[in-house]
Backbone as XML, in Angstrom:
<?xml version="1.0"?>
<chain id="A" units="angstrom">
  <residue number="1" name="UNK">
    <atom name="N" x="121.916" y="93.050" z="98.170"/>
    <atom name="CA" x="120.593" y="93.518" z="97.765"/>
    <atom name="C" x="120.759" y="94.825" z="96.985"/>
  </residue>
  <residue number="2" name="UNK">
    <atom name="N" x="120.053" y="94.940" z="95.877"/>
    <atom name="CA" x="120.189" y="96.119" z="95.008"/>
    <atom name="C" x="119.774" y="97.418" z="95.682"/>
  </residue>
  <residue number="3" name="UNK">
    <atom name="N" x="118.842" y="97.353" z="96.630"/>
    <atom name="CA" x="118.392" y="98.603" z="97.255"/>
    <atom name="C" x="119.533" y="99.318" z="97.962"/>
  </residue>
  <residue number="4" name="UNK">
    <atom name="N" x="120.508" y="98.588" z="98.446"/>
    <atom name="CA" x="121.613" y="99.242" z="99.150"/>
    <atom name="C" x="122.489" y="100.059" z="98.202"/>
  </residue>
  <residue number="5" name="UNK">
    <atom name="N" x="122.587" y="99.639" z="96.956"/>
    <atom name="CA" x="123.284" y="100.468" z="95.960"/>
    <atom name="C" x="122.530" y="101.773" z="95.754"/>
  </residue>
  <residue number="6" name="UNK">
    <atom name="N" x="121.218" y="101.682" z="95.733"/>
    <atom name="CA" x="120.397" y="102.885" z="95.548"/>
    <atom name="C" x="120.472" y="103.792" z="96.774"/>
  </residue>
  <residue number="7" name="UNK">
    <atom name="N" x="120.524" y="103.199" z="97.961"/>
    <atom name="CA" x="120.685" y="103.992" z="99.186"/>
    <atom name="C" x="122.017" y="104.742" z="99.132"/>
  </residue>
  <residue number="8" name="UNK">
    <atom name="N" x="123.061" y="104.048" z="98.706"/>
    <atom name="CA" x="124.389" y="104.675" z="98.605"/>
    <atom name="C" x="124.383" y="105.840" z="97.616"/>
  </residue>
  <residue number="9" name="UNK">
    <atom name="N" x="123.480" y="105.797" z="96.644"/>
    <atom name="CA" x="123.376" y="106.869" z="95.651"/>
    <atom name="C" x="122.398" y="107.962" z="96.083"/>
  </residue>
  <residue number="10" name="UNK">
    <atom name="N" x="121.854" y="107.850" z="97.304"/>
    <atom name="CA" x="121.028" y="108.922" z="97.839"/>
    <atom name="C" x="119.549" y="108.645" z="97.982"/>
  </residue>
  <residue number="11" name="UNK">
    <atom name="N" x="119.099" y="107.480" z="97.595"/>
    <atom name="CA" x="117.677" y="107.159" z="97.741"/>
    <atom name="C" x="117.350" y="107.042" z="99.229"/>
  </residue>
  <residue number="12" name="UNK">
    <atom name="N" x="116.294" y="107.717" z="99.684"/>
    <atom name="CA" x="115.999" y="107.677" z="101.117"/>
    <atom name="C" x="114.662" y="107.030" z="101.454"/>
  </residue>
  <residue number="13" name="UNK">
    <atom name="N" x="114.008" y="106.389" z="100.484"/>
    <atom name="CA" x="112.853" y="105.534" z="100.732"/>
    <atom name="C" x="112.561" y="104.745" z="99.459"/>
  </residue>
  <residue number="14" name="UNK">
    <atom name="N" x="111.767" y="103.686" z="99.607"/>
    <atom name="CA" x="111.379" y="102.854" z="98.471"/>
    <atom name="C" x="109.889" y="102.599" z="98.523"/>
  </residue>
  <residue number="15" name="UNK">
    <atom name="N" x="109.281" y="102.467" z="97.345"/>
    <atom name="CA" x="107.865" y="102.124" z="97.234"/>
    <atom name="C" x="107.773" y="100.820" z="96.447"/>
  </residue>
  <residue number="16" name="UNK">
    <atom name="N" x="107.075" y="99.849" z="97.020"/>
    <atom name="CA" x="106.940" y="98.552" z="96.367"/>
    <atom name="C" x="105.830" y="98.570" z="95.327"/>
  </residue>
  <residue number="17" name="UNK">
    <atom name="N" x="105.788" y="97.501" z="94.568"/>
    <atom name="CA" x="104.642" y="97.214" z="93.728"/>
    <atom name="C" x="103.516" y="96.756" z="94.651"/>
  </residue>
  <residue number="18" name="UNK">
    <atom name="N" x="102.343" y="96.523" z="94.098"/>
    <atom name="CA" x="101.235" y="96.016" z="94.907"/>
    <atom name="C" x="101.620" y="94.736" z="95.625"/>
  </residue>
  <residue number="19" name="UNK">
    <atom name="N" x="101.209" y="94.619" z="96.883"/>
    <atom name="CA" x="101.569" y="93.465" z="97.703"/>
    <atom name="C" x="100.364" y="92.546" z="97.884"/>
  </residue>
  <residue number="20" name="UNK">
    <atom name="N" x="100.468" y="91.365" z="97.308"/>
    <atom name="CA" x="99.507" y="90.302" z="97.571"/>
    <atom name="C" x="100.224" y="89.048" z="98.048"/>
  </residue>
  <residue number="21" name="UNK">
    <atom name="N" x="101.531" y="88.986" z="97.858"/>
    <atom name="CA" x="102.324" y="87.850" z="98.322"/>
    <atom name="C" x="103.108" y="88.298" z="99.554"/>
  </residue>
  <residue number="22" name="UNK">
    <atom name="N" x="102.459" y="88.175" z="100.710"/>
    <atom name="CA" x="103.050" y="88.687" z="101.948"/>
    <atom name="C" x="104.351" y="87.965" z="102.291"/>
  </residue>
  <residue number="23" name="UNK">
    <atom name="N" x="104.455" y="86.692" z="101.947"/>
    <atom name="CA" x="105.687" y="85.959" z="102.258"/>
    <atom name="C" x="106.872" y="86.477" z="101.454"/>
  </residue>
  <residue number="24" name="UNK">
    <atom name="N" x="106.652" y="86.815" z="100.202"/>
    <atom name="CA" x="107.737" y="87.401" z="99.401"/>
    <atom name="C" x="108.175" y="88.733" z="100.002"/>
  </residue>
  <residue number="25" name="UNK">
    <atom name="N" x="107.215" y="89.509" z="100.488"/>
    <atom name="CA" x="107.548" y="90.800" z="101.109"/>
    <atom name="C" x="108.307" y="90.603" z="102.412"/>
  </residue>
  <residue number="26" name="UNK">
    <atom name="N" x="107.917" y="89.604" z="103.192"/>
    <atom name="CA" x="108.639" y="89.319" z="104.431"/>
    <atom name="C" x="110.043" y="88.800" z="104.132"/>
  </residue>
  <residue number="27" name="UNK">
    <atom name="N" x="110.181" y="87.997" z="103.091"/>
    <atom name="CA" x="111.514" y="87.533" z="102.688"/>
    <atom name="C" x="112.404" y="88.718" z="102.344"/>
  </residue>
  <residue number="28" name="UNK">
    <atom name="N" x="111.850" y="89.675" z="101.589"/>
    <atom name="CA" x="112.614" y="90.873" z="101.249"/>
    <atom name="C" x="113.012" y="91.628" z="102.516"/>
  </residue>
  <residue number="29" name="UNK">
    <atom name="N" x="112.050" y="91.850" z="103.424"/>
    <atom name="CA" x="112.350" y="92.593" z="104.656"/>
    <atom name="C" x="113.430" y="91.897" z="105.474"/>
  </residue>
  <residue number="30" name="UNK">
    <atom name="N" x="113.369" y="90.581" z="105.537"/>
    <atom name="CA" x="114.375" y="89.825" z="106.285"/>
    <atom name="C" x="115.763" y="90.013" z="105.671"/>
  </residue>
  <residue number="31" name="UNK">
    <atom name="N" x="115.859" y="89.847" z="104.359"/>
    <atom name="CA" x="117.147" y="90.057" z="103.682"/>
    <atom name="C" x="117.632" y="91.491" z="103.870"/>
  </residue>
  <residue number="32" name="UNK">
    <atom name="N" x="116.727" y="92.429" z="103.737"/>
    <atom name="CA" x="117.029" y="93.857" z="103.879"/>
    <atom name="C" x="117.577" y="94.149" z="105.274"/>
  </residue>
  <residue number="33" name="UNK">
    <atom name="N" x="116.887" y="93.637" z="106.277"/>
    <atom name="CA" x="117.283" y="93.864" z="107.665"/>
    <atom name="C" x="118.677" y="93.290" z="107.954"/>
  </residue>
  <residue number="34" name="UNK">
    <atom name="N" x="118.862" y="92.016" z="107.615"/>
    <atom name="CA" x="120.122" y="91.368" z="107.980"/>
    <atom name="C" x="121.306" y="91.886" z="107.164"/>
  </residue>
  <residue number="35" name="UNK">
    <atom name="N" x="121.088" y="92.239" z="105.924"/>
    <atom name="CA" x="122.173" y="92.830" z="105.136"/>
    <atom name="C" x="122.570" y="94.180" z="105.736"/>
  </residue>
  <residue number="36" name="UNK">
    <atom name="N" x="121.581" y="94.995" z="106.069"/>
    <atom name="CA" x="121.865" y="96.291" z="106.687"/>
    <atom name="C" x="122.588" y="96.133" z="108.010"/>
  </residue>
  <residue number="37" name="UNK">
    <atom name="N" x="122.137" y="95.173" z="108.816"/>
    <atom name="CA" x="122.747" y="94.915" z="110.118"/>
    <atom name="C" x="124.200" y="94.459" z="109.962"/>
  </residue>
  <residue number="38" name="UNK">
    <atom name="N" x="124.427" y="93.485" z="109.082"/>
    <atom name="CA" x="125.769" y="92.934" z="108.889"/>
    <atom name="C" x="126.744" y="93.945" z="108.290"/>
  </residue>
  <residue number="39" name="UNK">
    <atom name="N" x="126.230" y="94.897" z="107.544"/>
    <atom name="CA" x="127.089" y="95.874" z="106.876"/>
    <atom name="C" x="127.010" y="97.260" z="107.498"/>
  </residue>
  <residue number="40" name="UNK">
    <atom name="N" x="126.342" y="97.338" z="108.659"/>
    <atom name="CA" x="126.213" y="98.591" z="109.402"/>
    <atom name="C" x="125.669" y="99.730" z="108.525"/>
  </residue>
  <residue number="41" name="UNK">
    <atom name="N" x="124.609" y="99.416" z="107.784"/>
    <atom name="CA" x="123.971" y="100.403" z="106.908"/>
    <atom name="C" x="122.583" y="100.711" z="107.470"/>
  </residue>
  <residue number="42" name="UNK">
    <atom name="N" x="122.298" y="101.977" z="107.764"/>
    <atom name="CA" x="120.963" y="102.325" z="108.264"/>
    <atom name="C" x="119.887" y="102.014" z="107.221"/>
  </residue>
  <residue number="43" name="UNK">
    <atom name="N" x="118.761" y="101.537" z="107.713"/>
    <atom name="CA" x="117.651" y="101.189" z="106.832"/>
    <atom name="C" x="116.792" y="102.414" z="106.550"/>
  </residue>
  <residue number="44" name="UNK">
    <atom name="N" x="116.381" y="102.553" z="105.314"/>
    <atom name="CA" x="115.467" y="103.635" z="104.941"/>
    <atom name="C" x="114.057" y="103.038" z="104.860"/>
  </residue>
  <residue number="45" name="UNK">
    <atom name="N" x="113.029" y="103.878" z="104.946"/>
    <atom name="CA" x="111.656" y="103.356" z="104.922"/>
    <atom name="C" x="111.292" y="102.647" z="103.612"/>
  </residue>
  <residue number="46" name="UNK">
    <atom name="N" x="110.507" y="101.605" z="103.783"/>
    <atom name="CA" x="109.920" y="100.881" z="102.660"/>
    <atom name="C" x="108.414" y="101.117" z="102.735"/>
  </residue>
  <residue number="47" name="UNK">
    <atom name="N" x="107.840" y="101.620" z="101.665"/>
    <atom name="CA" x="106.392" y="101.811" z="101.591"/>
    <atom name="C" x="105.818" y="100.694" z="100.729"/>
  </residue>
  <residue number="48" name="UNK">
    <atom name="N" x="104.965" y="99.881" z="101.336"/>
    <atom name="CA" x="104.341" y="98.781" z="100.612"/>
    <atom name="C" x="103.037" y="99.259" z="99.994"/>
  </residue>
  <residue number="49" name="UNK">
    <atom name="N" x="102.866" y="98.990" z="98.710"/>
    <atom name="CA" x="101.662" y="99.417" z="98.007"/>
    <atom name="C" x="100.550" y="98.399" z="98.203"/>
  </residue>
  <residue number="50" name="UNK">
    <atom name="N" x="99.408" y="98.904" z="98.633"/>
    <atom name="CA" x="98.207" y="98.089" z="98.804"/>
    <atom name="C" x="97.216" y="98.509" z="97.730"/>
  </residue>
  <residue number="51" name="UNK">
    <atom name="N" x="96.677" y="97.531" z="97.028"/>
    <atom name="CA" x="95.834" y="97.803" z="95.868"/>
    <atom name="C" x="94.579" y="96.944" z="95.899"/>
  </residue>
  <residue number="52" name="UNK">
    <atom name="N" x="93.415" y="97.525" z="96.173"/>
    <atom name="CA" x="92.180" y="96.734" z="96.120"/>
    <atom name="C" x="91.919" y="96.198" z="94.708"/>
  </residue>
  <residue number="53" name="UNK">
    <atom name="N" x="91.255" y="95.064" z="94.651"/>
    <atom name="CA" x="90.932" y="94.417" z="93.377"/>
    <atom name="C" x="89.440" y="94.121" z="93.360"/>
  </residue>
  <residue number="54" name="UNK">
    <atom name="N" x="88.728" y="94.717" z="92.403"/>
    <atom name="CA" x="87.280" y="94.583" z="92.393"/>
    <atom name="C" x="86.688" y="93.697" z="91.326"/>
  </residue>
  <residue number="55" name="UNK">
    <atom name="N" x="87.529" y="93.088" z="90.501"/>
    <atom name="CA" x="86.969" y="92.250" z="89.439"/>
    <atom name="C" x="88.051" y="91.334" z="88.878"/>
  </residue>
  <residue number="56" name="UNK">
    <atom name="N" x="87.603" y="90.344" z="88.127"/>
    <atom name="CA" x="88.553" y="89.462" z="87.457"/>
    <atom name="C" x="89.395" y="90.260" z="86.464"/>
  </residue>
  <residue number="57" name="UNK">
    <atom name="N" x="88.783" y="91.232" z="85.822"/>
    <atom name="CA" x="89.510" y="92.068" z="84.858"/>
    <atom name="C" x="90.633" y="92.846" z="85.558"/>
  </residue>
  <residue number="58" name="UNK">
    <atom name="N" x="90.331" y="93.412" z="86.727"/>
    <atom name="CA" x="91.361" y="94.128" z="87.490"/>
    <atom name="C" x="92.458" y="93.166" z="87.925"/>
  </residue>
  <residue number="59" name="UNK">
    <atom name="N" x="92.066" y="91.965" z="88.353"/>
    <atom name="CA" x="93.044" y="90.961" z="88.771"/>
    <atom name="C" x="93.990" y="90.620" z="87.614"/>
  </residue>
  <residue number="60" name="UNK">
    <atom name="N" x="93.445" y="90.422" z="86.443"/>
    <atom name="CA" x="94.280" y="90.125" z="85.274"/>
    <atom name="C" x="95.212" y="91.297" z="84.959"/>
  </residue>
  <residue number="61" name="UNK">
    <atom name="N" x="94.707" y="92.515" z="85.086"/>
    <atom name="CA" x="95.532" y="93.699" z="84.846"/>
    <atom name="C" x="96.665" y="93.781" z="85.872"/>
  </residue>
  <residue number="62" name="UNK">
    <atom name="N" x="96.346" y="93.499" z="87.133"/>
    <atom name="CA" x="97.370" y="93.529" z="88.179"/>
    <atom name="C" x="98.468" y="92.512" z="87.882"/>
  </residue>
  <residue number="63" name="UNK">
    <atom name="N" x="98.078" y="91.333" z="87.444"/>
    <atom name="CA" x="99.069" y="90.314" z="87.091"/>
    <atom name="C" x="99.902" y="90.773" z="85.889"/>
  </residue>
  <residue number="64" name="UNK">
    <atom name="N" x="99.260" y="91.418" z="84.925"/>
    <atom name="CA" x="99.974" y="91.942" z="83.766"/>
    <atom name="C" x="100.997" y="92.991" z="84.196"/>
  </residue>
  <residue number="65" name="UNK">
    <atom name="N" x="100.643" y="93.791" z="85.213"/>
    <atom name="CA" x="101.569" y="94.800" z="85.738"/>
    <atom name="C" x="102.769" y="94.170" z="86.447"/>
  </residue>
  <residue number="66" name="UNK">
    <atom name="N" x="102.663" y="92.887" z="86.760"/>
    <atom name="CA" x="103.757" y="92.199" z="87.436"/>
    <atom name="C" x="103.539" y="91.986" z="88.918"/>
  </residue>
  <residue number="67" name="UNK">
    <atom name="N" x="102.335" y="92.277" z="89.399"/>
    <atom name="CA" x="102.032" y="92.049" z="90.810"/>
    <atom name="C" x="101.925" y="90.544" z="91.033"/>
  </residue>
  <residue number="68" name="UNK">
    <atom name="N" x="102.680" y="90.041" z="91.993"/>
    <atom name="CA" x="102.691" y="88.613" z="92.301"/>
    <atom name="C" x="101.499" y="88.275" z="93.195"/>
  </residue>
  <residue number="69" name="UNK">
    <atom name="N" x="100.648" y="87.389" z="92.692"/>
    <atom name="CA" x="99.474" y="86.964" z="93.448"/>
    <atom name="C" x="99.522" y="85.443" z="93.523"/>
  </residue>
  <residue number="70" name="UNK">
    <atom name="N" x="99.701" y="84.889" z="94.734"/>
    <atom name="CA" x="99.752" y="83.432" z="94.845"/>
    <atom name="C" x="98.477" y="82.802" z="94.270"/>
  </residue>
  <residue number="71" name="UNK">
    <atom name="N" x="98.631" y="81.636" z="93.655"/>
    <atom name="CA" x="97.494" y="80.968" z="93.013"/>
    <atom name="C" x="96.353" y="80.723" z="93.994"/>
  </residue>
  <residue number="72" name="UNK">
    <atom name="N" x="96.675" y="80.298" z="95.217"/>
    <atom name="CA" x="95.615" y="80.029" z="96.186"/>
    <atom name="C" x="94.817" y="81.298" z="96.471"/>
  </residue>
  <residue number="73" name="UNK">
    <atom name="N" x="95.508" y="82.440" z="96.542"/>
    <atom name="CA" x="94.827" y="83.697" z="96.831"/>
    <atom name="C" x="94.003" y="84.151" z="95.629"/>
  </residue>
  <residue number="74" name="UNK">
    <atom name="N" x="94.535" y="83.950" z="94.445"/>
    <atom name="CA" x="93.770" y="84.261" z="93.236"/>
    <atom name="C" x="92.455" y="83.473" z="93.241"/>
  </residue>
  <residue number="75" name="UNK">
    <atom name="N" x="92.538" y="82.186" z="93.573"/>
    <atom name="CA" x="91.326" y="81.362" z="93.654"/>
    <atom name="C" x="90.356" y="81.892" z="94.705"/>
  </residue>
  <residue number="76" name="UNK">
    <atom name="N" x="90.885" y="82.258" z="95.871"/>
    <atom name="CA" x="90.023" y="82.789" z="96.940"/>
    <atom name="C" x="89.309" y="84.060" z="96.493"/>
  </residue>
  <residue number="77" name="UNK">
    <atom name="N" x="90.033" y="84.942" z="95.832"/>
    <atom name="CA" x="89.430" y="86.191" z="95.364"/>
    <atom name="C" x="88.360" y="85.922" z="94.314"/>
  </residue>
  <residue number="78" name="UNK">
    <atom name="N" x="88.694" y="85.116" z="93.324"/>
    <atom name="CA" x="87.768" y="84.861" z="92.222"/>
    <atom name="C" x="86.511" y="84.116" z="92.656"/>
  </residue>
  <residue number="79" name="UNK">
    <atom name="N" x="86.611" y="83.319" z="93.712"/>
    <atom name="CA" x="85.456" y="82.544" z="94.169"/>
    <atom name="C" x="84.764" y="83.144" z="95.387"/>
  </residue>
  <residue number="80" name="UNK">
    <atom name="N" x="85.185" y="84.310" z="95.800"/>
    <atom name="CA" x="84.530" y="84.956" z="96.945"/>
    <atom name="C" x="83.218" y="85.589" z="96.495"/>
  </residue>
  <residue number="81" name="UNK">
    <atom name="N" x="82.333" y="85.813" z="97.456"/>
    <atom name="CA" x="81.056" y="86.467" z="97.140"/>
    <atom name="C" x="81.274" y="87.911" z="96.721"/>
  </residue>
  <residue number="82" name="UNK">
    <atom name="N" x="82.307" y="88.546" z="97.287"/>
    <atom name="CA" x="82.592" y="89.954" z="97.003"/>
    <atom name="C" x="84.105" y="90.117" z="96.877"/>
  </residue>
  <residue number="83" name="UNK">
    <atom name="N" x="84.592" y="90.041" z="95.653"/>
    <atom name="CA" x="86.037" y="90.082" z="95.403"/>
    <atom name="C" x="86.664" y="91.368" z="95.947"/>
  </residue>
  <residue number="84" name="UNK">
    <atom name="N" x="85.949" y="92.475" z="95.824"/>
    <atom name="CA" x="86.500" y="93.754" z="96.280"/>
    <atom name="C" x="86.670" y="93.763" z="97.795"/>
  </residue>
  <residue number="85" name="UNK">
    <atom name="N" x="85.630" y="93.347" z="98.515"/>
    <atom name="CA" x="85.705" y="93.320" z="99.975"/>
    <atom name="C" x="86.787" y="92.342" z="100.440"/>
  </residue>
  <residue number="86" name="UNK">
    <atom name="N" x="86.850" y="91.193" z="99.782"/>
    <atom name="CA" x="87.861" y="90.192" z="100.137"/>
    <atom name="C" x="89.268" y="90.756" z="99.918"/>
  </residue>
  <residue number="87" name="UNK">
    <atom name="N" x="89.473" y="91.472" z="98.819"/>
    <atom name="CA" x="90.806" y="92.020" z="98.548"/>
    <atom name="C" x="91.184" y="93.100" z="99.557"/>
  </residue>
  <residue number="88" name="UNK">
    <atom name="N" x="90.202" y="93.875" z="100.003"/>
    <atom name="CA" x="90.470" y="94.885" z="101.035"/>
    <atom name="C" x="90.877" y="94.192" z="102.333"/>
  </residue>
  <residue number="89" name="UNK">
    <atom name="N" x="90.152" y="93.136" z="102.698"/>
    <atom name="CA" x="90.484" y="92.386" z="103.918"/>
    <atom name="C" x="91.883" y="91.771" z="103.818"/>
  </residue>
  <residue number="90" name="UNK">
    <atom name="N" x="92.190" y="91.170" z="102.679"/>
    <atom name="CA" x="93.510" y="90.558" z="102.476"/>
    <atom name="C" x="94.605" y="91.618" z="102.551"/>
  </residue>
  <residue number="91" name="UNK">
    <atom name="N" x="94.387" y="92.744" z="101.898"/>
    <atom name="CA" x="95.391" y="93.817" z="101.903"/>
    <atom name="C" x="95.622" y="94.346" z="103.311"/>
  </residue>
  <residue number="92" name="UNK">
    <atom name="N" x="94.544" y="94.522" z="104.061"/>
    <atom name="CA" x="94.675" y="94.988" z="105.445"/>
    <atom name="C" x="95.471" y="93.980" z="106.267"/>
  </residue>
  <residue number="93" name="UNK">
    <atom name="N" x="95.119" y="92.709" z="106.167"/>
    <atom name="CA" x="95.822" y="91.682" z="106.937"/>
    <atom name="C" x="97.288" y="91.577" z="106.517"/>
  </residue>
  <residue number="94" name="UNK">
    <atom name="N" x="97.544" y="91.674" z="105.220"/>
    <atom name="CA" x="98.933" y="91.636" z="104.746"/>
    <atom name="C" x="99.744" y="92.774" z="105.350"/>
  </residue>
  <residue number="95" name="UNK">
    <atom name="N" x="99.177" y="93.975" z="105.339"/>
    <atom name="CA" x="99.917" y="95.110" z="105.886"/>
    <atom name="C" x="100.150" y="94.937" z="107.387"/>
  </residue>
  <residue number="96" name="UNK">
    <atom name="N" x="99.124" y="94.496" z="108.109"/>
    <atom name="CA" x="99.286" y="94.309" z="109.553"/>
    <atom name="C" x="100.365" y="93.265" z="109.850"/>
  </residue>
  <residue number="97" name="UNK">
    <atom name="N" x="100.409" y="92.207" z="109.048"/>
    <atom name="CA" x="101.441" y="91.184" z="109.229"/>
    <atom name="C" x="102.833" y="91.750" z="108.929"/>
  </residue>
  <residue number="98" name="UNK">
    <atom name="N" x="102.938" y="92.515" z="107.860"/>
    <atom name="CA" x="104.224" y="93.145" z="107.532"/>
    <atom name="C" x="104.642" y="94.137" z="108.606"/>
  </residue>
  <residue number="99" name="UNK">
    <atom name="N" x="103.692" y="94.892" z="109.120"/>
    <atom name="CA" x="103.973" y="95.899" z="110.153"/>
    <atom name="C" x="104.489" y="95.226" z="111.426"/>
  </residue>
  <residue number="100" name="UNK">
    <atom name="N" x="103.822" y="94.151" z="111.846"/>
    <atom name="CA" x="104.289" y="93.416" z="113.041"/>
    <atom name="C" x="105.710" y="92.897" z="112.829"/>
  </residue>
  <residue number="101" name="UNK">
    <atom name="N" x="105.942" y="92.286" z="111.682"/>
    <atom name="CA" x="107.254" y="91.724" z="111.365"/>
    <atom name="C" x="108.322" y="92.813" z="111.367"/>
  </residue>
  <residue number="102" name="UNK">
    <atom name="N" x="108.030" y="93.923" z="110.716"/>
    <atom name="CA" x="108.990" y="95.029" z="110.627"/>
    <atom name="C" x="109.226" y="95.678" z="111.986"/>
  </residue>
  <residue number="103" name="UNK">
    <atom name="N" x="108.163" y="95.889" z="112.742"/>
    <atom name="CA" x="108.295" y="96.527" z="114.054"/>
    <atom name="C" x="109.175" y="95.712" z="114.991"/>
  </residue>
  <residue number="104" name="UNK">
    <atom name="N" x="109.080" y="94.383" z="114.919"/>
    <atom name="CA" x="109.906" y="93.521" z="115.772"/>
    <atom name="C" x="111.398" y="93.731" z="115.503"/>
  </residue>
  <residue number="105" name="UNK">
    <atom name="N" x="111.731" y="94.121" z="114.284"/>
    <atom name="CA" x="113.132" y="94.296" z="113.903"/>
    <atom name="C" x="113.542" y="95.761" z="113.795"/>
  </residue>
  <residue number="106" name="UNK">
    <atom name="N" x="112.604" y="96.656" z="113.992"/>
    <atom name="CA" x="112.912" y="98.076" z="113.876"/>
    <atom name="C" x="113.079" y="98.544" z="112.436"/>
  </residue>
  <residue number="107" name="UNK">
    <atom name="N" x="112.447" y="97.840" z="111.512"/>
    <atom name="CA" x="112.513" y="98.229" z="110.098"/>
    <atom name="C" x="111.431" y="99.280" z="109.856"/>
  </residue>
  <residue number="108" name="UNK">
    <atom name="N" x="111.798" y="100.447" z="109.339"/>
    <atom name="CA" x="110.785" y="101.477" z="109.098"/>
    <atom name="C" x="109.959" y="101.158" z="107.842"/>
  </residue>
  <residue number="109" name="UNK">
    <atom name="N" x="108.650" y="100.927" z="108.050"/>
    <atom name="CA" x="107.783" y="100.701" z="106.895"/>
    <atom name="C" x="106.533" y="101.560" z="107.005"/>
  </residue>
  <residue number="110" name="UNK">
    <atom name="N" x="105.869" y="101.688" z="105.899"/>
    <atom name="CA" x="104.581" y="102.362" z="105.817"/>
    <atom name="C" x="103.854" y="101.783" z="104.623"/>
  </residue>
  <residue number="111" name="UNK">
    <atom name="N" x="102.793" y="102.448" z="104.212"/>
    <atom name="CA" x="102.090" y="101.934" z="103.043"/>
    <atom name="C" x="101.647" y="103.050" z="102.120"/>
  </residue>
  <residue number="112" name="UNK">
    <atom name="N" x="101.491" y="102.671" z="100.884"/>
    <atom name="CA" x="100.979" y="103.506" z="99.815"/>
    <atom name="C" x="99.734" y="102.777" z="99.323"/>
  </residue>
  <residue number="113" name="UNK">
    <atom name="N" x="98.608" y="103.450" z="99.303"/>
    <atom name="CA" x="97.373" y="102.803" z="98.866"/>
    <atom name="C" x="96.919" y="103.455" z="97.576"/>
  </residue>
  <residue number="114" name="UNK">
    <atom name="N" x="96.677" y="102.608" z="96.587"/>
    <atom name="CA" x="96.237" y="103.146" z="95.301"/>
    <atom name="C" x="95.317" y="102.161" z="94.608"/>
  </residue>
  <residue number="115" name="UNK">
    <atom name="N" x="94.530" y="102.675" z="93.714"/>
    <atom name="CA" x="93.677" y="101.854" z="92.868"/>
    <atom name="C" x="94.304" y="101.806" z="91.484"/>
  </residue>
  <residue number="116" name="UNK">
    <atom name="N" x="94.387" y="100.610" z="90.910"/>
    <atom name="CA" x="94.902" y="100.503" z="89.550"/>
    <atom name="C" x="93.766" y="100.602" z="88.536"/>
  </residue>
  <residue number="117" name="UNK">
    <atom name="N" x="92.540" y="100.642" z="89.040"/>
    <atom name="CA" x="91.366" y="100.732" z="88.171"/>
    <atom name="C" x="90.725" y="102.105" z="88.329"/>
  </residue>
  <residue number="118" name="UNK">
    <atom name="N" x="89.927" y="102.472" z="87.352"/>
    <atom name="CA" x="89.247" y="103.771" z="87.421"/>
    <atom name="C" x="87.803" y="103.632" z="87.892"/>
  </residue>
  <residue number="119" name="UNK">
    <atom name="N" x="87.375" y="102.411" z="88.149"/>
    <atom name="CA" x="86.007" y="102.203" z="88.625"/>
    <atom name="C" x="85.834" y="102.848" z="89.995"/>
  </residue>
  <residue number="120" name="UNK">
    <atom name="N" x="84.740" y="103.566" z="90.149"/>
    <atom name="CA" x="84.486" y="104.317" z="91.380"/>
    <atom name="C" x="84.526" y="103.415" z="92.611"/>
  </residue>
  <residue number="121" name="UNK">
    <atom name="N" x="83.946" y="102.216" z="92.524"/>
    <atom name="CA" x="83.914" y="101.335" z="93.695"/>
    <atom name="C" x="85.317" y="100.917" z="94.119"/>
  </residue>
  <residue number="122" name="UNK">
    <atom name="N" x="86.219" y="100.768" z="93.171"/>
    <atom name="CA" x="87.586" y="100.379" z="93.523"/>
    <atom name="C" x="88.358" y="101.558" z="94.111"/>
  </residue>
  <residue number="123" name="UNK">
    <atom name="N" x="88.104" y="102.739" z="93.614"/>
    <atom name="CA" x="88.719" y="103.937" z="94.201"/>
    <atom name="C" x="88.202" y="104.124" z="95.625"/>
  </residue>
  <residue number="124" name="UNK">
    <atom name="N" x="86.894" y="103.960" z="95.824"/>
    <atom name="CA" x="86.314" y="104.077" z="97.170"/>
    <atom name="C" x="86.859" y="103.003" z="98.102"/>
  </residue>
  <residue number="125" name="UNK">
    <atom name="N" x="87.109" y="101.810" z="97.569"/>
    <atom name="CA" x="87.694" y="100.742" z="98.385"/>
    <atom name="C" x="89.101" y="101.120" z="98.838"/>
  </residue>
  <residue number="126" name="UNK">
    <atom name="N" x="89.825" y="101.857" z="98.017"/>
    <atom name="CA" x="91.155" y="102.340" z="98.414"/>
    <atom name="C" x="91.044" y="103.260" z="99.624"/>
  </residue>
  <residue number="127" name="UNK">
    <atom name="N" x="90.024" y="104.102" z="99.616"/>
    <atom name="CA" x="89.800" y="105.018" z="100.745"/>
    <atom name="C" x="89.429" y="104.227" z="101.992"/>
  </residue>
  <residue number="128" name="UNK">
    <atom name="N" x="88.587" y="103.207" z="101.831"/>
    <atom name="CA" x="88.216" y="102.340" z="102.952"/>
    <atom name="C" x="89.452" y="101.634" z="103.510"/>
  </residue>
  <residue number="129" name="UNK">
    <atom name="N" x="90.306" y="101.147" z="102.638"/>
    <atom name="CA" x="91.529" y="100.474" z="103.074"/>
    <atom name="C" x="92.429" y="101.437" z="103.838"/>
  </residue>
  <residue number="130" name="UNK">
    <atom name="N" x="92.517" y="102.660" z="103.376"/>
    <atom name="CA" x="93.294" y="103.680" z="104.091"/>
    <atom name="C" x="92.752" y="103.874" z="105.503"/>
  </residue>
  <residue number="131" name="UNK">
    <atom name="N" x="91.441" y="103.961" z="105.628"/>
    <atom name="CA" x="90.839" y="104.103" z="106.966"/>
    <atom name="C" x="91.219" y="102.927" z="107.863"/>
  </residue>
  <residue number="132" name="UNK">
    <atom name="N" x="91.160" y="101.738" z="107.311"/>
    <atom name="CA" x="91.439" y="100.536" z="108.102"/>
    <atom name="C" x="92.887" y="100.482" z="108.590"/>
  </residue>
  <residue number="133" name="UNK">
    <atom name="N" x="93.827" y="100.739" z="107.705"/>
    <atom name="CA" x="95.232" y="100.582" z="108.107"/>
    <atom name="C" x="95.754" y="101.756" z="108.920"/>
  </residue>
  <residue number="134" name="UNK">
    <atom name="N" x="95.035" y="102.865" z="108.917"/>
    <atom name="CA" x="95.524" y="104.027" z="109.672"/>
    <atom name="C" x="94.954" y="104.083" z="111.084"/>
  </residue>
  <residue number="135" name="UNK">
    <atom name="N" x="94.202" y="103.081" z="111.481"/>
    <atom name="CA" x="93.636" y="103.063" z="112.839"/>
    <atom name="C" x="94.626" y="102.518" z="113.840"/>
  </residue>
</chain>
């Protein structure tokens, strides 16, 4: 895994791109954990970025940025009554799932919450998401 080369060069934490594909993130954590275990390398914290999405335009921008969003989830967001609220709920659940998975293995993780849009409602949703995951 490339992160171990960066750890060897002095990197002491990592920040991910926005997380909407929780399975890809769990796959990474699993590889990270077992590689570190097999090679006796201490794990450094991984901060997963959570990013609320308040519109189809924001969703398209997130995809342009390279954020992986499973097609089924894209459909759920676009067809929900409130895309912003749905994305906050999904982000919260994704983080809780990652946290449970990481805690079981002793992998140090946290989160970084940011808005990729400048719309006030999306920035406020970031604050709401912070409240939710910090409880």
